[in-house]
C-alpha positions in Angstrom: -5.4 -3.9 -7.8 -6.2 -7.2 -9.3 -9.5 -8.9 -10.2 -10.0 -11.9 -7.9 -13.8 -11.7 -7.7 -15.7 -11.4 -11.0 -18.7 -9.1 -11.1 -21.4 -8.6 -13.7 -23.5 -5.6 -14.5 -26.3 -6.7 -12.1 -23.9 -7.1 -9.2 -22.6 -3.5 -9.7 -26.1 -2.0 -10.3 -27.3 -3.6 -7.1 -24.7 -1.7 -5.1 -25.3 1.6 -7.0 -29.0 1.6 -6.0 -27.8 2.7 -2.6 -26.2 5.8 -4.0 -27.2 9.0 -5.9 -24.4 8.8 -8.3 -26.2 8.4 -11.6 -26.6 5.6 -14.2 -23.9 3.0 -14.8 -22.6 3.4 -18.4 -19.7 0.9 -18.3 -17.4 -1.0 -15.9 -14.0 -2.6 -16.3 -11.9 -4.8 -14.0 -8.5 -3.3 -13.1 -5.5 -5.5 -13.5 -2.3 -5.2 -11.6 -1.7 -4.7 -8.0 -1.8 -7.3 -5.3 -4.6 -7.8 -2.7 -8.0 -6.3 -3.6 -10.5 -6.6 -6.4 -11.1 -3.3 -8.2 -13.3 -2.1 -11.0 -13.6 1.2 -12.9 -17.2 2.4 -13.0 -18.2 5.0 -15.6 -21.4 6.8 -14.4 -23.5 9.3 -16.1 -25.4 11.9 -14.0 -27.6 14.2 -16.1 -25.2 14.2 -19.0 -22.1 14.5 -16.9 -19.8 11.5 -16.9 -17.7 10.6 -13.9 -15.4 7.7 -13.1 -15.2 5.9 -9.8 -13.4 2.8 -8.4 -15.3 0.0 -6.7 -13.1 -2.0 -4.4 -13.9 -5.4 -2.9 -11.7 -6.4 0.1 -10.4 -9.9 -0.3 -8.4 -10.2 2.9 -8.9 -7.3 5.2 -11.4 -7.9 8.0 -14.4 -5.7 7.8 -14.0 -4.3 11.3 -10.7 -2.8 10.2 -12.1 -0.8 7.3 -13.8 2.1 9.1 -10.3 3.3 10.1 -9.2 3.6 6.4 -12.4 5.5 5.6 -11.9 7.9 8.5 -8.2 8.3 7.8 -8.7 9.3 4.1 -11.4 11.7 5.2 -8.9 13.4 7.5 -6.2 13.5 4.8 -8.7 15.0 2.2 -9.7 17.6 4.8 -6.0 18.5 5.1 -5.8 19.1 1.4 -4.0 15.9 0.5 -5.2 14.4 -2.8 -6.6 11.1 -1.7 -9.7 9.1 -2.9 -12.0 9.5 0.1 -14.9 7.0 0.2 -18.3 8.1 -1.3 -21.2 7.8 1.1 -24.6 6.4 0.1 -28.0 7.9 0.7 -27.9 6.8 4.3 -24.4 8.1 4.9 -22.8 4.7 4.7 -19.5 4.0 2.9 -19.3 0.2 3.3 -21.6 -2.4 1.6 -21.5 -6.2 1.0 -21.0 -7.6 -2.5 -20.5 -11.3 -3.2 -20.0 -11.7 0.6 -17.2 -9.2 0.8 -17.0 -5.7 2.1 -17.0 -3.1 -0.7 -16.8 0.7 -1.1 -16.7 3.2 -3.9 -14.2 6.1 -4.2 -13.8 8.8 -6.9 -11.2 8.0 -9.6 -8.6 10.8 -9.3 -7.0 12.3 -12.4 -3.6 11.0 -13.6 -1.9 7.7 -13.8 1.1 6.0 -12.2 4.5 7.2 -13.6 5.9 4.8 -16.2 9.5 5.9 -15.4 10.6 7.7 -12.2 12.4 11.0 -12.4 13.9 13.2 -9.7 11.0 15.5 -10.2 8.6 12.7 -9.4 10.6 11.6 -6.3 10.8 15.2 -5.0 7.1 15.5 -5.0 6.5 12.2 -3.4 8.9 12.9 -0.6 7.2 16.1 0.2 3.8 14.6 0.0 4.8 11.7 2.3 6.0 14.3 4.8 2.6 16.0 4.7 0.8 12.7 5.1 2.9 12.0 8.2 2.5 15.4 9.7 -1.3 15.1 9.3 -1.3 11.6 10.8 0.7 12.7 13.8 -2.1 15.1 14.7 -4.8 12.4 14.4 -6.6 10.6 17.2 -7.1 7.6 14.9 -5.2 4.4 15.7 -4.8 1.2 13.8 -2.4 -1.6 14.6 -0.1 -2.7 11.8 -1.7 -5.9 10.8 1.5 -6.8 9.0 3.8 -5.6 11.8 6.5 -7.4 13.9 4.2 -10.0 15.4 2.7 -11.0 12.0 6.2 -11.2 10.5 7.3 -13.5 13.4 4.3 -15.7 12.9 4.7 -15.9 9.1 8.5 -16.6 9.3 7.7 -19.6 11.5 4.8 -20.7 9.3 6.9 -20.4 6.1 10.0 -22.1 7.4 9.0 -25.7 6.5 7.4 -24.6 3.2 10.4 -22.9 1.7 13.5 -24.4 0.1 16.0 -25.0 2.9 18.4 -22.2 1.7 15.6 -19.7 1.6 14.2 -20.8 5.0 17.5 -20.6 6.7 18.2 -17.2 5.2 14.8 -15.9 6.2 15.2 -17.2 9.8 18.7 -15.7 10.1 17.6 -12.3 8.7 14.6 -12.2 11.1 16.7 -13.0 14.1 19.2 -10.3 13.2 16.5 -7.7 12.5 14.7 -8.4 15.7 17.9 -8.1 17.7 18.8 -4.8 16.1 15.3 -3.4 16.6 15.5 -4.2 20.3 18.6 -2.0 20.6 16.9 1.1 19.2 15.8 4.0 21.2 12.1 5.0 20.7 11.4 6.5 17.3 8.6 8.9 16.2 5.4 7.1 15.4 2.2 8.1 13.7 -0.2 7.1 10.9 1.7 5.9 7.8 0.7 4.9 4.3 2.5 1.6 4.5 2.6 0.8 0.8 3.7 4.0 -1.1 5.0 2.2 -4.2 5.0 4.3 -7.4 1.9 2.4 -8.7 0.0 3.9 -5.7 0.5 7.5 -7.0 -1.0 9.4 -9.8 0.7 12.0 -12.0 -0.7 14.3 -14.7 1.8 16.3 -16.8 4.4 15.3 -14.3 2.5 16.8 -11.4 1.4 14.6 -8.5 -2.4 14.5 -8.5 -3.2 11.6 -6.2 -2.0 9.1 -3.6 -4.1 6.0 -3.5 -4.5 2.6 -1.8 -4.3 3.3 1.9 -5.3 -0.2 2.9 -1.9 -0.9 4.5 -2.1 2.3 6.5 -1.6 2.0 10.2 0.1 3.5 13.3 3.8 2.7 13.0 7.3 4.1 12.8 7.4 7.0 10.4 11.0 6.3 9.2 9.9 2.8 8.3 7.3 4.2 6.0 10.0 6.3 4.3 12.1 3.2 3.9 9.2 1.3 2.2 8.9 4.2 -0.2 12.7 4.4 -0.9 12.9 0.7 -1.6 10.6 1.3 -4.6 11.3 4.9 -5.7 15.0 5.2 -5.3 16.5 2.1 -7.0 19.4 1.9 -9.4 18.9 0.2 -12.7 19.6 -3.2 -11.2 16.4 -2.8 -9.1 18.2 -3.6 -5.9 20.8 -1.0 -4.9 19.7 2.4 -3.7 20.6 5.3 -6.0 22.3 8.0 -3.9 20.9 11.0 -5.8 17.4 9.6 -5.8 17.5 8.8 -2.1 18.9 12.2 -1.3 16.1 13.9 -3.2 13.5 11.8 -1.4 14.9 12.5 2.0 15.5 16.2 1.4 12.0 16.8 0.2 10.6 14.8 3.1 12.7 16.5 5.8 11.8 19.9 4.5 8.3 19.1 5.8 9.3 16.9 8.8 12.9 16.7 9.9 14.3 13.3 10.9 15.6 12.8 14.4 19.1 11.7 15.1 17.8 8.3 16.1 15.8 8.0 12.9 18.9 8.7 10.8 20.8 6.1 12.8 18.0 3.5 12.2 17.7 4.2 8.5 19.7 1.2 7.2 17.8 -1.1 9.5 14.5 0.3 8.3 15.5 -0.4 4.7 16.3 -3.9 5.7 13.1 -4.4 7.6 11.0 -3.1 4.7 12.7 -5.5 2.2 12.1 -8.4 4.6 8.4 -7.5 5.1 7.7 -7.3 1.4 9.6 -10.5 0.7 7.3 -12.2 3.2 4.1 -10.7 1.9 4.9 -11.5 -1.7 5.5 -15.1 -0.8 2.2 -15.2 1.0 0.3 -13.5 -1.8 1.7 -15.5 -4.7 3.2 -18.7 -3.4 2.0 -19.8 0.1 -1.3 -18.1 1.0 -2.3 -18.0 4.6 -5.6 -19.7 3.7 -6.8 -21.9 0.9 -7.8 -20.0 -2.3 -10.3 -21.0 -4.9 -9.5 -21.4 -8.6 -10.6 -17.9 -9.5 -8.2 -16.4 -6.9 -5.5 -18.8 -8.0 -5.8 -17.7 -11.6 -5.8 -14.1 -10.7 -2.7 -14.6 -8.6 -0.9 -16.2 -11.5 -1.9 -13.3 -13.8 -0.7 -10.7 -11.4 2.4 -12.5 -10.2 5.1 -10.4 -8.7 8.3 -12.3 -8.0 9.0 -12.5 -4.3 12.7 -13.1 -5.1 13.1 -9.5 -6.0 12.8 -8.6 -2.4 14.9 -11.5 -1.3 17.7 -10.2 -3.4 17.1 -6.7 -2.2 17.2 -8.0 1.4 20.6 -9.5 0.7 21.9 -6.1 -0.4 20.3 -4.3 2.5 21.8 -6.7 5.0 25.3 -5.9 3.8 25.0 -2.2 4.4 
């Protein structure tokens, strides 16, 4: 949740005129995160103060956004603590601001955990299981915009841009991953979060109070989504190896809600490898070699929020040895 597009009070007030939320008291850009611009909005409604988050979508195409809105509506209806979009007076969730699609969601209580405990991991595993079970019963569909075809295209695009050693390593890893994927039997699919890193969760008094940032959500392999989560939540102190106890807690709490099939268990090491590869690619694209030219404001924001792609390159090396 970085700030790529700068907004002033008039910009925000112009959007709020469509809603019945109250009067803007203050606003603040939210640093951190990767792809969208986000602002906290503090709003007073007849003496009662509430906080919301205004999101501007920097990269996602507008025609993909109704899916995310409908999906979080379904999750909220299932009792899962997610920030469903606020509708305006006409029942609309999406608006245009500075030429970009924007929406407002309530700011849920809590904050991302500063250190990860087994108690945190247990709750996240169970919550991810609930998210998957809910999604499996949904009629919504959304193609993974950063799925296998995208990875193939980006690996080819990046090959001449990277140092030779990295380019050859990426190419070799991709060929090996694709070959291994082709040998798999069909695995369970459904709606997934796609980006359940710890900074996309909220805890208050060590209790999980919210799961946020569903803008990578899509219809994909469920076990892949668990692997994305494990590659962030279950690391050893070196930030690369998986901690056995943490991983066991995550998987046990998840499978208490939705047991894994034998084929999913077999595919687990490959899914961890694929997840590391995917985020190595996406970090390079976000912070080093964007798909399209960026202006100076975006370039400055990228530098401020820089997350080293090499973290996932080194993780991929470890995952490819397992």
